[in-house]
VOGU-3710 file (C-alpha; in Angstrom, 3 decimals, decimal comma):
1> maerrltvvq> 124,669/16,656/-15,241  126,431/14,172/-11,811  130,852/14,702/-11,832  131,587/12,028/-13,192  133,177/9,980/-10,753  136,789/9,084/-11,970  139,276/5,594/-9,923  142,816/7,812/-9,464  145,241/5,005/-8,353  148,454/7,129/-6,347
11> llpafeagga> 151,984/6,258/-6,394  154,285/6,385/-3,266  157,380/4,582/-2,438  156,283/3,751/1,050  153,370/5,687/3,745  155,993/6,443/6,396  156,683/10,335/6,623  157,398/13,091/4,563  155,399/15,964/2,474  154,887/13,526/-0,499
21> ersaleiara> 153,005/11,672/2,155  151,202/13,836/3,351  150,186/15,335/-0,431  148,353/12,204/-1,465  146,723/11,545/2,325  144,743/14,728/1,950  144,547/15,075/-2,158  142,360/10,703/-1,261  140,226/12,681/1,417  139,315/14,972/-1,264
31> lveaghrsii> 138,823/12,653/-3,890  136,625/10,122/-1,191  134,843/13,377/-0,652  133,699/13,752/-3,639  132,730/11,101/-4,312  136,124/9,141/-6,497  137,675/6,442/-5,950  140,744/6,613/-4,423  144,083/4,276/-4,775  147,403/4,228/-2,806
41> vsaggrmver> 149,919/1,696/-3,654  153,195/2,208/-2,094  155,103/-0,667/0,765  153,343/0,079/2,894  153,726/2,475/6,239  152,075/4,101/9,180  150,061/6,410/7,109  147,539/3,713/5,823  145,930/2,758/8,108  144,110/6,857/8,239
51> aeregsehvt> 144,267/6,172/4,607  141,639/3,408/4,578  140,055/4,574/7,520  139,500/7,918/5,560  137,814/5,551/2,943  140,742/5,194/0,278  142,292/1,736/-0,475  145,436/0,298/-0,367  147,611/-1,757/-1,926  150,445/-3,393/-1,244
61> lpigakslra> 153,218/-2,906/-4,287  157,489/-2,844/-3,474  157,827/0,299/-6,105  160,420/2,319/-4,300  163,464/-0,230/-4,594  166,211/1,598/-6,404  166,693/-1,695/-8,107  165,612/-4,301/-10,785  163,321/-5,479/-7,378  160,922/-2,155/-8,173
71> laqvpklral> 160,122/-3,302/-11,650  159,317/-6,774/-11,629  156,327/-5,145/-9,769  155,241/-4,350/-13,490  153,342/-6,859/-14,463  150,854/-6,757/-10,773  150,452/-2,923/-10,957  149,637/-3,248/-14,849  146,693/-6,178/-13,698  145,752/-3,972/-10,563
81> lrrvgadivh> 145,407/-0,406/-13,170  143,745/-3,026/-15,491  141,127/-4,254/-13,381  140,011/-0,674/-11,219  139,565/1,032/-14,587  142,113/3,772/-13,130  141,649/7,140/-15,179  144,873/8,185/-13,947  148,338/7,694/-12,046  149,865/9,865/-10,305
91> arsrmpawvg> 153,153/9,574/-9,329  155,100/11,282/-6,382  158,372/9,530/-6,259  160,447/8,652/-9,022  161,613/5,051/-8,957  157,507/4,729/-8,304  157,541/6,387/-11,665  159,134/4,818/-13,524  156,780/1,348/-12,448  153,728/3,033/-13,377
101> wiavrglkpr> 155,222/4,524/-16,378  156,060/1,271/-17,963  152,338/0,220/-16,367  150,454/2,427/-17,895  152,041/1,540/-21,804  150,598/-1,926/-21,854  147,619/-0,606/-21,372  144,876/0,232/-24,004  143,052/2,362/-22,972  145,816/3,530/-21,223
111> phfvttahgl> 145,475/5,483/-18,431  145,803/9,394/-17,433  149,956/9,560/-16,658  150,533/12,354/-13,674  153,483/13,018/-12,102  154,280/15,523/-9,114  157,776/16,970/-8,669  158,105/17,478/-5,468  161,762/18,002/-4,218  164,908/18,729/-6,906
121> nspgmysaim> 166,045/15,290/-7,459  169,557/15,398/-8,809  169,538/15,582/-13,098  169,487/12,915/-14,328  168,314/9,605/-17,244  166,492/8,310/-14,160  165,436/12,223/-12,339  163,402/12,610/-15,943  160,519/10,416/-15,095  159,329/13,353/-13,671
131> trgervicvs> 158,932/15,453/-16,334  157,036/12,471/-18,764  153,947/12,948/-16,657  150,665/15,035/-19,742  150,598/17,434/-16,726  153,468/17,596/-13,945  152,632/18,944/-10,679  155,415/21,559/-9,443  155,315/21,698/-6,094  156,532/25,644/-6,206
141> ntvrdyllrn> 157,803/27,888/-9,342  161,403/27,023/-8,202  160,572/23,358/-9,099  159,240/24,328/-12,680  161,780/26,693/-13,141  164,443/24,018/-11,818  163,008/21,144/-14,406  162,653/23,639/-17,372  166,408/24,207/-16,704  167,981/21,515/-16,993
151> yprtdpnklv> 165,625/19,550/-19,082  164,728/22,001/-21,364  162,909/19,691/-23,644  159,786/19,547/-21,598  157,537/21,817/-22,902  156,458/24,666/-20,177  152,272/24,218/-20,849  152,226/20,600/-19,515  153,815/22,584/-16,258  150,979/23,281/-13,381
161> viprgidqnd> 152,553/24,884/-10,322  150,022/23,361/-7,183  151,647/25,137/-4,037  151,376/22,283/-0,838  148,746/23,961/1,327  148,371/23,761/5,282  145,355/22,489/7,607  144,482/25,979/9,565  143,013/23,925/11,986  146,562/23,482/12,582
171> ypfghiadns> 147,747/26,353/12,367  145,357/29,113/13,484  145,943/32,620/13,010  146,463/34,605/16,245  146,931/31,223/18,302  148,165/31,280/21,435  149,796/28,968/24,219  147,964/28,283/26,796  149,705/29,654/30,776  149,372/25,468/31,178
181> wrewffaefp> 151,562/24,222/28,300  153,984/27,409/28,792  154,224/25,928/32,657  155,168/22,569/30,921  157,256/23,408/28,235  159,607/26,556/29,975  159,630/23,153/32,881  160,876/20,451/30,201  163,471/23,345/28,408  164,226/25,805/31,580
191> qlagaplltl> 167,049/27,540/29,124  165,313/28,878/27,327  162,888/30,756/29,600  163,308/35,152/29,714  164,157/36,766/26,765  162,468/36,329/23,123  162,344/32,611/21,690  163,752/31,639/17,639  163,182/27,814/16,669  164,882/26,454/13,666
201> pgrgtrlkgh> 162,520/23,102/12,836  163,964/21,207/10,310  166,078/17,161/11,515  169,139/16,676/12,381  171,129/17,661/8,304  173,483/20,388/7,702  171,291/21,350/5,158  168,617/22,671/7,781  171,159/25,536/8,506  171,728/24,896/12,655
211> adaielvsdl> 175,014/26,194/12,459  174,443/29,521/11,213  171,245/29,990/13,682  173,994/29,629/16,913  175,720/31,190/15,039  172,795/34,423/14,979  171,897/34,559/18,653  175,893/35,328/19,124  175,735/38,096/16,652  172,512/39,586/19,058
221> kargiptrll> 174,059/38,662/21,969  177,245/40,837/21,468  174,856/43,143/20,126  173,210/43,219/23,890  169,980/41,767/22,310  169,635/38,726/24,491  167,617/35,679/22,840  166,702/31,846/22,729  167,556/28,980/20,727  165,163/26,258/19,661
231> llgarqegre> 166,198/23,394/17,154  163,234/22,077/16,337  163,372/17,841/15,546  167,419/18,549/14,949  167,569/15,720/18,034  167,374/11,982/16,109  169,013/9,813/16,123  172,154/8,466/14,176  172,585/11,849/14,170  174,345/12,680/18,345
241> ayvaelerla> 177,738/13,110/16,617  175,582/16,224/14,989  174,312/17,489/18,155  177,525/16,849/19,046  179,012/19,596/16,492  176,344/22,346/16,946  176,657/21,245/20,808  180,794/22,520/20,988  179,606/25,342/18,757  177,231/26,929/21,432
251> aergvadqla> 179,931/26,891/23,676  182,456/28,089/21,762  180,714/30,580/20,966  178,839/31,571/25,403  175,873/30,676/24,134  175,163/27,370/25,881  172,615/27,846/27,899  170,532/29,966/25,260  170,567/26,620/23,536  167,885/23,537/23,229
261> isaqrddtrd> 167,943/20,998/20,642  164,846/18,950/20,735  163,333/15,313/19,432  159,903/16,199/16,405  157,342/17,480/18,387  153,595/17,191/17,977  153,153/20,600/19,537  155,057/22,449/16,976  151,756/25,130/16,478  152,157/25,654/20,235
271> vfaasalvlq> 156,189/26,275/19,923  155,871/28,570/17,154  153,231/30,970/18,857  155,364/31,362/21,783  158,359/32,326/19,126  159,282/35,557/18,734  160,737/34,444/15,082  160,265/31,101/13,611  163,524/30,902/11,372  164,593/28,986/7,587
281> lsnkpesfgp> 168,628/29,102/7,169  168,870/25,627/5,204  172,637/26,530/3,118  170,778/24,710/0,035  167,422/26,084/-1,890  164,674/23,418/-1,461  161,502/22,552/-3,702  159,136/24,443/-0,623  159,107/26,068/2,688  156,261/24,377/4,315
291> tvvealaqcr> 156,829/25,934/8,045  157,075/28,872/6,576  153,173/28,974/5,741  152,591/27,194/9,057  154,338/30,316/11,425  153,238/32,712/8,679  148,988/31,197/8,928  149,685/32,026/12,879  150,569/35,273/12,595  154,338/34,547/13,641
301> pehgydhggv> 157,260/36,195/12,328  159,310/34,101/9,785  163,237/34,811/9,220  164,855/33,077/6,485  167,372/33,357/3,826  165,930/34,056/0,302  166,677/31,106/-1,950  164,949/28,779/-3,529  161,033/27,747/-1,914  161,420/29,933/0,848
311> gelladlypa> 162,751/32,884/-0,726  160,043/32,141/-3,149  157,399/31,799/-0,234  158,855/34,576/1,697  159,102/36,888/-1,580  155,007/36,360/-1,582  153,889/36,436/1,934  156,756/38,654/4,035  159,020/39,968/2,527  160,163/41,132/5,921
321> grvppqdrer> 161,470/38,465/7,052  164,013/37,528/3,624  167,708/37,818/3,967  170,454/37,170/0,591  171,077/33,552/1,430  174,203/33,392/4,007  174,419/37,133/4,552  176,110/36,734/8,612  175,001/40,538/9,052  172,098/40,906/7,030
331> lteraaellr> 171,333/38,005/8,610  171,101/40,257/12,269  170,920/42,953/11,430  167,541/41,927/9,805  166,217/40,084/13,268  167,155/42,539/15,034  164,703/44,546/13,231  161,525/41,431/13,363  162,630/41,621/17,373  162,641/44,806/17,603
341> aappiaplqr> 158,936/45,647/15,154  157,846/43,047/13,294  155,573/43,937/10,278  151,797/42,799/10,691  150,847/39,235/9,055  147,911/38,985/7,467  145,349/35,923/7,701  146,881/33,341/4,893  144,863/33,572/1,378  147,092/30,905/0,110
351> yrladmqaat> 149,286/28,098/0,442  145,958/26,651/2,239  144,740/23,059/1,670  141,461/23,895/0,595  143,650/25,098/-2,295  145,508/22,687/-3,365  143,268/19,950/-3,349  140,581/21,879/-4,929  143,881/22,661/-8,344  144,479/19,046/-8,365
361> lalyreivaa> 140,841/17,505/-8,556  140,514/20,519/-11,303  143,205/19,202/-12,598  142,798/15,675/-12,454  139,290/16,480/-13,812  141,204/18,828/-16,890  143,131/15,660/-18,217  140,352/13,183/-18,526  138,362/14,965/-20,326  140,520/16,030/-22,526
371> r> 140,352/12,759/-24,303
//
């Protein structure tokens, strides 16, 4: 018997960039490839063209504004869901979830309502909407535990852990950056040549632990271990004062000539391939740690704090790389050990894009079949 063709409508604030947006695009692609109808509703953005090119439909509605302007879109969204015969409405952010939840309540038959909790949002009534899905997809066990702790009335049986997955074509196992790239890269950042490279990827915010990475390089230098540090993605428009603060810290610690701070780049896999260690030093627990999986997928050692989604991934994939949060001495000791002899890394068998796509589509089918 042929599989029933589903119509799945995903809800986003905008379709520009970010983990939720990438996941929506990846699930949309899987839906189309499986013969289903994929519709994305958002305020628009640069990902729209790609989604449409891959066979999805996009409807522009400002459902992400944190004001009554978003709730005013309920009638339009309800009319859309009725017109397309939506089977599943999948919300990936809080305000779109509120709009979607209200919209489906006025429909008969009512589409199934699913949410994905991508982050550790501040608890309260506004964020509680993410627990109201018939199924709530959690991107990690960290997120699942967070929801149960902050919303104890939530039925744990409806929480489903489906981690984000990476495309192994983007981060191939054992990838080696070619000589021409290396020449070009070290010409751009000559201060990074001549010693093992440590890379901390992350936007320009204190949350990402850039200062801890600078202190690590300083502490390794004090032990006679020369290293270089790239803060990848920290140089952002509007964050000039923060970058200057990091540069002052590096100068105070005597490692300014070992540091480079770059904007976000499109050659991340080559940067990882050239790195002796990839760092994840966020000073607050995060819901997931995609760069942990990306680096390990390429067979590059990962070193980070053992909390949140990062700690969860390290415990599963590379226990040797984890240390207690903010333990500066253990961070330095373990970094020295990993630089001397890092444990081998096996090819990735979990957290793959295909795993996430298959699990999500299986969940959709299960929900629809249960009615």
